[in-house]
Residue frames as a rotation matrix with the C-alpha (Angstrom) as fourth column:
UNK 1
-0.219 -0.899 0.380 -112.95
-0.088 -0.370 -0.925 -30.06
0.972 -0.236 0.002 -6.27
UNK 2
-0.076 0.220 0.973 -114.74
-0.975 -0.221 -0.026 -30.10
0.209 -0.950 0.231 -2.93
UNK 3
0.934 0.348 -0.075 -115.17
-0.323 0.917 0.236 -33.83
0.151 -0.196 0.969 -3.11
UNK 4
0.348 -0.879 -0.325 -111.50
0.407 0.454 -0.793 -34.36
0.844 0.144 0.516 -3.58
UNK 5
-0.475 -0.629 0.616 -110.59
-0.382 -0.483 -0.788 -32.03
0.792 -0.610 -0.011 -0.73
UNK 6
0.389 0.588 0.709 -113.15
-0.917 0.176 0.357 -33.77
0.085 -0.789 0.608 1.56
UNK 7
0.895 -0.169 -0.413 -111.72
0.073 0.969 -0.237 -37.20
0.440 0.182 0.879 0.43
UNK 8
0.028 -0.999 0.044 -108.22
0.102 -0.041 -0.994 -36.02
0.994 0.032 0.101 1.13
UNK 9
-0.359 -0.051 0.932 -109.16
-0.783 -0.527 -0.331 -34.58
0.508 -0.848 0.150 4.66
UNK 10
0.697 0.655 0.293 -111.34
-0.717 0.626 0.307 -37.59
0.018 -0.424 0.906 5.54
UNK 11
0.753 -0.461 -0.469 -108.63
0.236 0.856 -0.461 -40.08
0.614 0.236 0.753 4.48
UNK 12
-0.232 -0.960 0.158 -105.86
-0.023 -0.157 -0.987 -38.30
0.972 -0.233 0.014 6.42
UNK 13
-0.159 0.277 0.948 -107.98
-0.962 -0.258 -0.086 -38.10
0.221 -0.926 0.308 9.57
UNK 14
0.866 0.485 -0.126 -108.81
-0.472 0.874 0.117 -41.87
0.167 -0.042 0.985 9.11
UNK 15
0.340 -0.843 -0.417 -105.13
0.223 0.503 -0.835 -42.73
0.914 0.191 0.359 8.76
UNK 16
-0.490 -0.457 0.743 -104.30
-0.550 -0.499 -0.670 -40.65
0.677 -0.736 -0.006 11.89
UNK 17
0.218 0.663 0.716 -107.01
-0.971 0.075 0.227 -42.30
0.097 -0.745 0.660 13.75
UNK 18
0.925 0.097 -0.367 -105.94
-0.116 0.993 -0.030 -45.80
0.361 0.071 0.930 12.80
UNK 19
0.258 -0.918 -0.301 -102.23
0.458 0.390 -0.799 -45.37
0.851 0.068 0.521 13.33
UNK 20
0.159 -0.178 0.971 -102.29
-0.587 -0.808 -0.052 -42.93
0.794 -0.562 -0.233 16.50
UNK 21
0.854 0.271 0.444 -102.92
-0.519 0.498 0.695 -45.79
-0.033 -0.824 0.566 18.91
UNK 22
0.852 -0.514 -0.101 -100.05
0.400 0.764 -0.507 -47.73
0.337 0.392 0.856 17.41
UNK 23
0.036 -0.899 0.437 -97.34
0.287 -0.409 -0.866 -45.11
0.957 0.157 0.243 17.75
UNK 24
0.227 0.180 0.957 -98.46
-0.752 -0.592 0.290 -44.00
0.619 -0.785 0.001 21.17
UNK 25
0.978 0.123 0.169 -98.17
-0.200 0.782 0.590 -47.47
-0.060 -0.611 0.789 22.50
UNK 26
0.476 -0.874 -0.100 -94.64
0.636 0.421 -0.647 -47.66
0.608 0.244 0.756 21.06
UNK 27
-0.057 -0.431 0.901 -93.83
-0.372 -0.828 -0.420 -44.49
0.926 -0.359 -0.113 23.03
UNK 28
0.585 0.372 0.720 -95.38
-0.790 0.061 0.610 -46.00
0.183 -0.926 0.330 26.18
UNK 29
0.967 -0.231 -0.103 -93.55
0.238 0.970 0.058 -49.37
0.086 -0.080 0.993 25.59
UNK 30
0.168 -0.948 0.271 -90.18
0.411 -0.182 -0.893 -47.71
0.896 0.261 0.359 24.99
UNK 31
-0.038 -0.161 0.986 -90.57
-0.715 -0.685 -0.140 -45.53
0.698 -0.710 -0.089 28.16
UNK 32
0.845 0.379 0.376 -91.56
-0.534 0.609 0.586 -48.68
-0.007 -0.697 0.717 30.19
UNK 33
0.795 -0.579 -0.182 -88.51
0.487 0.788 -0.378 -50.58
0.362 0.212 0.908 28.93
UNK 34
0.009 -0.775 0.632 -86.14
-0.041 -0.632 -0.774 -47.61
0.999 -0.019 -0.037 29.74
UNK 35
0.211 0.192 0.959 -87.52
-0.887 -0.375 0.270 -47.41
0.411 -0.907 0.091 33.27
UNK 36
0.986 0.153 0.064 -87.21
-0.166 0.916 0.365 -51.28
-0.003 -0.370 0.929 33.68
UNK 37
0.481 -0.870 -0.105 -83.63
0.581 0.406 -0.705 -51.16
0.656 0.279 0.701 32.68
UNK 38
-0.014 -0.322 0.946 -82.96
-0.446 -0.845 -0.294 -48.24
0.895 -0.427 -0.132 34.94
UNK 39
0.590 0.435 0.680 -84.42
-0.796 0.172 0.580 -50.19
0.135 -0.884 0.448 37.89
UNK 40
0.973 -0.174 -0.153 -82.62
0.159 0.982 -0.105 -53.26
0.169 0.078 0.983 36.97
UNK 41
0.133 -0.963 0.236 -79.17
0.364 -0.174 -0.915 -51.61
0.922 0.208 0.327 36.67
UNK 42
-0.028 -0.121 0.992 -79.63
-0.733 -0.672 -0.102 -49.71
0.680 -0.730 -0.070 39.89
UNK 43
0.861 0.362 0.357 -80.63
-0.507 0.666 0.547 -52.97
-0.040 -0.652 0.758 41.71
UNK 44
0.796 -0.589 -0.142 -77.49
0.539 0.795 -0.280 -54.62
0.278 0.146 0.950 40.50
UNK 45
0.076 -0.844 0.531 -75.15
0.348 -0.477 -0.807 -51.77
0.935 0.246 0.257 40.63
UNK 46
-0.001 -0.087 0.996 -76.08
-0.751 -0.658 -0.059 -50.57
0.661 -0.748 -0.065 44.15
UNK 47
0.845 0.354 -0.401 -76.00
-0.065 0.812 0.581 -54.16
0.531 -0.465 0.709 45.53
UNK 48
0.810 -0.510 0.289 -73.64
-0.371 -0.064 0.927 -55.16
-0.454 -0.858 -0.241 48.18
UNK 49
0.579 -0.563 0.589 -71.58
0.648 0.756 0.086 -56.92
-0.494 0.332 0.803 45.60
UNK 50
0.104 -0.440 0.892 -70.83
0.886 -0.367 -0.284 -53.87
0.452 0.819 0.352 43.32
UNK 51
0.268 -0.045 -0.962 -71.50
0.593 -0.779 0.201 -50.43
-0.759 -0.625 -0.182 44.66
UNK 52
-0.571 -0.458 -0.681 -70.92
-0.275 -0.675 0.684 -48.96
-0.774 0.578 0.260 41.07
UNK 53
0.736 0.474 0.483 -72.24
0.341 0.357 -0.870 -48.92
-0.584 0.805 0.101 37.49
UNK 54
-0.326 -0.913 -0.244 -69.17
-0.117 -0.217 0.969 -49.15
-0.938 0.345 -0.036 35.17
UNK 55
-0.233 0.108 -0.966 -68.86
-0.928 -0.323 0.187 -49.13
-0.292 0.940 0.176 31.50
UNK 56
-0.988 -0.092 -0.124 -69.13
-0.124 0.949 0.289 -52.98
0.091 0.300 -0.949 31.24
UNK 57
-0.487 0.872 -0.054 -72.67
0.505 0.231 -0.832 -52.75
-0.712 -0.433 -0.553 32.84
UNK 58
0.037 0.536 -0.843 -73.55
-0.440 -0.749 -0.496 -50.06
-0.897 0.389 0.208 30.45
UNK 59
-0.697 -0.306 -0.648 -72.37
-0.717 0.275 0.641 -52.05
-0.017 0.911 -0.411 27.54
UNK 60
-0.932 0.355 0.075 -74.39
0.355 0.935 -0.007 -55.07
-0.073 0.020 -0.997 28.64
UNK 61
-0.168 0.913 -0.373 -77.47
0.332 -0.304 -0.893 -52.69
-0.928 -0.273 -0.252 29.09
UNK 62
-0.243 0.043 -0.969 -77.04
-0.793 -0.585 0.173 -51.33
-0.559 0.810 0.176 25.53
UNK 63
-0.918 -0.087 -0.386 -77.18
-0.315 0.752 0.579 -55.00
0.240 0.653 -0.718 24.29
UNK 64
-0.685 0.726 -0.058 -80.29
0.597 0.514 -0.616 -55.70
-0.418 -0.457 -0.785 26.22
UNK 65
0.025 0.811 -0.584 -82.10
-0.088 -0.580 -0.809 -52.77
-0.996 0.072 0.057 24.98
UNK 66
-0.599 -0.263 -0.757 -80.73
-0.771 -0.067 0.633 -53.37
-0.217 0.962 -0.163 21.43
UNK 67
-0.975 0.211 0.067 -82.51
0.218 0.967 0.134 -56.85
-0.037 0.145 -0.989 21.69
UNK 68
-0.188 0.956 -0.224 -85.79
0.621 -0.061 -0.782 -54.84
-0.761 -0.286 -0.582 22.43
UNK 69
0.370 0.339 0.865 -85.42
0.920 -0.265 -0.290 -52.75
0.131 0.903 -0.409 19.29
UNK 70
0.869 -0.089 -0.487 -83.44
0.073 -0.949 0.305 -49.75
-0.490 -0.301 -0.818 20.54
UNK 71
0.666 -0.684 0.297 -80.53
0.260 -0.160 -0.952 -48.25
0.699 0.712 0.071 18.55
UNK 72
0.568 -0.403 -0.718 -77.70
0.814 0.145 0.563 -48.60
-0.122 -0.904 0.410 21.16
UNK 73
-0.518 -0.750 0.412 -75.65
0.806 -0.589 -0.058 -45.77
0.286 0.302 0.909 19.62
UNK 74
-0.238 0.491 0.838 -78.55
0.087 -0.849 0.522 -43.38
0.967 0.197 0.159 20.48
UNK 75
0.695 0.390 -0.604 -78.87
0.575 0.204 0.792 -44.31
0.432 -0.898 -0.083 24.16
UNK 76
-0.091 -0.752 0.653 -77.41
-0.194 -0.630 -0.752 -41.88
0.977 -0.195 -0.088 26.56
UNK 77
0.473 0.144 -0.869 -76.50
0.685 0.560 0.466 -42.85
0.554 -0.816 0.166 30.07
UNK 78
-0.094 -0.455 0.885 -75.66
-0.482 -0.758 -0.441 -40.50
0.871 -0.468 -0.148 33.11
UNK 79
0.400 0.023 -0.916 -74.38
0.657 0.690 0.304 -42.08
0.640 -0.723 0.261 36.36
UNK 80
-0.314 -0.527 0.790 -73.74
-0.280 -0.743 -0.608 -40.09
0.907 -0.412 0.085 39.46
UNK 81
-0.389 0.179 -0.904 -74.27
0.783 0.581 -0.222 -40.11
0.485 -0.794 -0.366 43.17
UNK 82
0.710 0.703 0.034 -75.98
0.553 -0.587 0.591 -37.95
0.436 -0.401 -0.806 45.82
UNK 83
0.587 -0.611 -0.531 -72.70
0.426 -0.325 0.844 -37.04
-0.688 -0.722 0.070 47.38
UNK 84
0.820 -0.257 -0.511 -71.07
-0.520 -0.707 -0.479 -36.05
-0.238 0.659 -0.714 44.04
UNK 85
-0.163 -0.895 0.416 -68.48
-0.496 0.439 0.749 -38.91
-0.853 -0.084 -0.516 44.00
UNK 86
-0.477 -0.218 -0.851 -67.70
-0.861 0.310 0.404 -41.06
0.176 0.926 -0.335 41.01
UNK 87
0.233 0.708 0.667 -70.14
-0.696 0.600 -0.394 -43.97
-0.679 -0.373 0.633 40.69
UNK 88
0.870 0.027 -0.493 -68.46
-0.464 0.384 -0.798 -45.54
0.168 0.923 0.347 37.56
UNK 89
-0.096 -0.995 0.012 -65.17
-0.897 0.081 -0.434 -46.65
0.431 -0.052 -0.901 39.26
UNK 90
0.679 0.357 -0.641 -65.05
-0.084 0.906 0.416 -50.34
0.729 -0.228 0.645 40.13
UNK 91
-0.237 -0.841 -0.486 -61.80
0.565 0.288 -0.774 -49.71
0.791 -0.458 0.407 42.18
UNK 92
-1.000 0.006 0.023 -63.68
-0.022 -0.582 -0.813 -47.28
0.008 -0.813 0.582 44.38
UNK 93
-0.385 0.919 -0.081 -67.24
0.695 0.347 0.629 -48.48
0.607 0.186 -0.773 44.95
UNK 94
-0.191 0.523 0.831 -69.81
-0.431 -0.805 0.408 -46.21
0.882 -0.281 0.379 46.40
UNK 95
-0.968 -0.183 -0.172 -70.14
0.062 0.491 -0.869 -46.97
0.243 -0.852 -0.464 50.12
UNK 96
-0.296 0.900 -0.318 -73.39
0.874 0.390 0.291 -47.89
0.386 -0.192 -0.902 51.88
UNK 97
0.061 0.471 -0.880 -75.69
0.754 -0.600 -0.269 -44.99
-0.654 -0.647 -0.391 52.55
UNK 98
-0.559 -0.220 -0.800 -74.83
-0.292 -0.850 0.438 -42.95
-0.776 0.479 0.411 49.45
UNK 99
0.499 0.835 0.233 -77.40
0.012 0.262 -0.965 -42.87
-0.867 0.484 0.121 46.60
UNK 100
-0.731 -0.644 0.227 -76.43
0.271 0.031 0.962 -43.88
-0.627 0.764 0.152 43.13
UNK 101
0.186 0.897 -0.401 -78.29
-0.241 -0.354 -0.904 -42.14
-0.952 0.265 0.151 40.38
UNK 102
-0.708 -0.363 0.606 -78.94
0.397 0.506 0.766 -43.35
-0.584 0.783 -0.214 36.84
UNK 103
0.306 0.794 -0.526 -80.63
-0.300 -0.444 -0.844 -41.81
-0.903 0.416 0.103 33.91
UNK 104
-0.635 -0.362 0.682 -81.03
0.530 0.438 0.726 -43.29
-0.562 0.823 -0.087 30.42
UNK 105
0.095 0.656 -0.748 -82.44
-0.399 -0.664 -0.633 -41.20
-0.912 0.359 0.199 27.50
UNK 106
-0.540 -0.126 0.832 -83.50
0.653 0.560 0.509 -42.07
-0.530 0.819 -0.220 24.03
UNK 107
-0.869 0.263 -0.418 -84.82
-0.394 -0.880 0.265 -39.74
-0.299 0.395 0.869 21.26
UNK 108
0.126 0.965 0.228 -88.47
-0.149 0.246 -0.958 -39.79
-0.981 0.087 0.175 20.14
UNK 109
-0.851 -0.350 0.391 -87.13
0.311 0.263 0.913 -39.53
-0.423 0.899 -0.115 16.51
UNK 110
-0.872 0.453 -0.187 -90.04
-0.433 -0.533 0.727 -39.41
0.229 0.715 0.661 13.98
UNK 111
-0.850 0.514 -0.114 -92.59
0.522 0.794 -0.311 -41.19
-0.069 -0.324 -0.944 15.97
UNK 112
-0.111 0.826 -0.552 -95.01
0.525 -0.423 -0.738 -38.29
-0.844 -0.372 -0.387 16.04
UNK 113
-0.918 -0.286 -0.274 -94.60
-0.119 -0.459 0.881 -37.33
-0.378 0.841 0.387 12.35
UNK 114
-0.671 0.714 0.199 -98.06
0.693 0.510 0.510 -38.85
0.262 0.481 -0.837 11.72
UNK 115
-0.013 0.613 -0.790 -99.65
0.771 -0.497 -0.399 -35.95
-0.637 -0.614 -0.466 13.75
UNK 116
-0.826 -0.264 -0.498 -98.73
-0.117 -0.784 0.610 -33.56
-0.551 0.562 0.616 10.85
UNK 117
-0.817 0.501 0.288 -101.61
0.525 0.437 0.730 -35.18
0.240 0.747 -0.620 8.93
UNK 118
0.168 0.959 -0.227 -104.24
0.937 -0.084 0.338 -33.58
0.306 -0.270 -0.913 11.15
UNK 119
0.486 -0.029 0.874 -102.34
0.141 -0.984 -0.111 -30.22
0.863 0.177 -0.474 11.65
UNK 120
0.967 -0.224 -0.118 -100.60
0.084 -0.157 0.984 -30.92
-0.239 -0.962 -0.134 15.01
UNK 121
0.392 -0.918 -0.068 -96.89
-0.837 -0.325 -0.440 -29.93
0.381 0.229 -0.896 15.34
UNK 122
0.745 -0.138 -0.652 -94.96
0.223 0.974 0.048 -33.09
0.629 -0.181 0.756 15.80
UNK 123
0.865 -0.476 -0.158 -92.27
0.106 -0.135 0.985 -33.38
-0.490 -0.869 -0.066 18.70
UNK 124
0.597 -0.697 -0.397 -89.03
-0.800 -0.483 -0.356 -32.06
0.056 0.530 -0.846 17.61
UNK 125
0.718 -0.299 -0.628 -86.51
-0.091 0.854 -0.512 -34.75
0.690 0.425 0.586 16.66
UNK 126
-0.313 -0.947 0.074 -84.00
-0.130 -0.034 -0.991 -33.74
0.941 -0.320 -0.113 19.19
UNK 127
0.111 0.448 0.887 -86.31
-0.956 -0.196 0.219 -34.23
0.272 -0.872 0.407 22.14
UNK 128
-0.582 -0.386 -0.716 -85.58
-0.262 0.922 -0.284 -37.31
0.769 0.022 -0.638 24.24
UNK 129
0.730 0.683 0.008 -87.63
-0.319 0.330 0.889 -39.60
0.604 -0.651 0.459 26.51
UNK 130
-0.358 -0.915 0.185 -85.95
-0.529 0.035 -0.848 -40.66
0.770 -0.402 -0.496 29.59
UNK 131
0.796 0.445 -0.410 -86.08
0.131 0.535 0.835 -42.81
0.591 -0.718 0.367 32.69
UNK 132
-0.223 -0.863 0.453 -84.16
-0.409 -0.339 -0.847 -42.19
0.885 -0.374 -0.277 35.91
UNK 133
0.745 0.496 -0.446 -83.82
0.193 0.479 0.856 -43.55
0.638 -0.724 0.261 39.43
UNK 134
-0.193 -0.813 0.549 -81.80
-0.747 -0.241 -0.620 -43.37
0.637 -0.530 -0.561 42.62
UNK 135
0.811 0.297 -0.504 -80.95
0.058 0.817 0.574 -46.29
0.582 -0.495 0.645 44.97
UNK 136
0.568 -0.614 0.547 -78.90
-0.802 -0.268 0.533 -46.26
-0.181 -0.742 -0.645 48.16
UNK 137
0.013 -0.748 -0.663 -75.68
-0.611 0.519 -0.597 -48.19
0.792 0.413 -0.451 47.70
UNK 138
0.906 0.365 0.215 -75.49
-0.397 0.555 0.731 -51.36
0.148 -0.748 0.647 49.82
UNK 139
0.499 -0.765 -0.408 -71.80
0.208 0.563 -0.800 -51.93
0.841 0.314 0.440 49.32
UNK 140
0.868 -0.334 0.367 -69.82
-0.440 -0.177 0.880 -52.52
-0.229 -0.926 -0.301 52.59
UNK 141
0.207 -0.854 -0.477 -65.96
-0.709 0.205 -0.674 -53.18
0.674 0.478 -0.563 52.05
UNK 142
0.671 -0.183 -0.719 -64.45
0.366 0.924 0.106 -56.34
0.645 -0.335 0.687 53.45
UNK 143
0.721 -0.438 0.536 -62.50
-0.680 -0.596 0.428 -55.71
0.132 -0.673 -0.728 56.71
C-alpha cells in the first residue's frame, strides 16, 4: 500500500514538473501577444490619420489574435480617453494631446489545473490576464 501511494505521489510530482514549464510559457506568450496587440492598436489608432479605435479595428484585432490561438469571443476590449470623451467614434476623432486608453483581457481558463496535482489551488476560471496602454492622440483635423 505504501509503495502504491509513493508511486502515485511521485508520478504526480513528476508530471507537474514536466508540464509546469510548458503551461507557464503559454501564459507568458499569451500575455506578450496581448501587450503587442495593445501597442499596435494604440500606434495605429492614435496616429495622425485616425485618432480613434473603432469597432472595425477591434474586429481586425480579434482576427489577428484568433490566428495566434485565442478564442475571439472571450477577448474583452475597453477603449477610453484620459479626458473621458469617446475614443471609438470615427466621426469625432480624439484630438492631439488627449490620451487614448486601450485594455484587452482574456481568461486564464484551465491553464493552472495541473497545479492541483501537487496540492496548489489553481487560478479561478473567471480570472483574466490583461494588457493595457495609453498613447497620446496625434490627430489634427484638416483646416
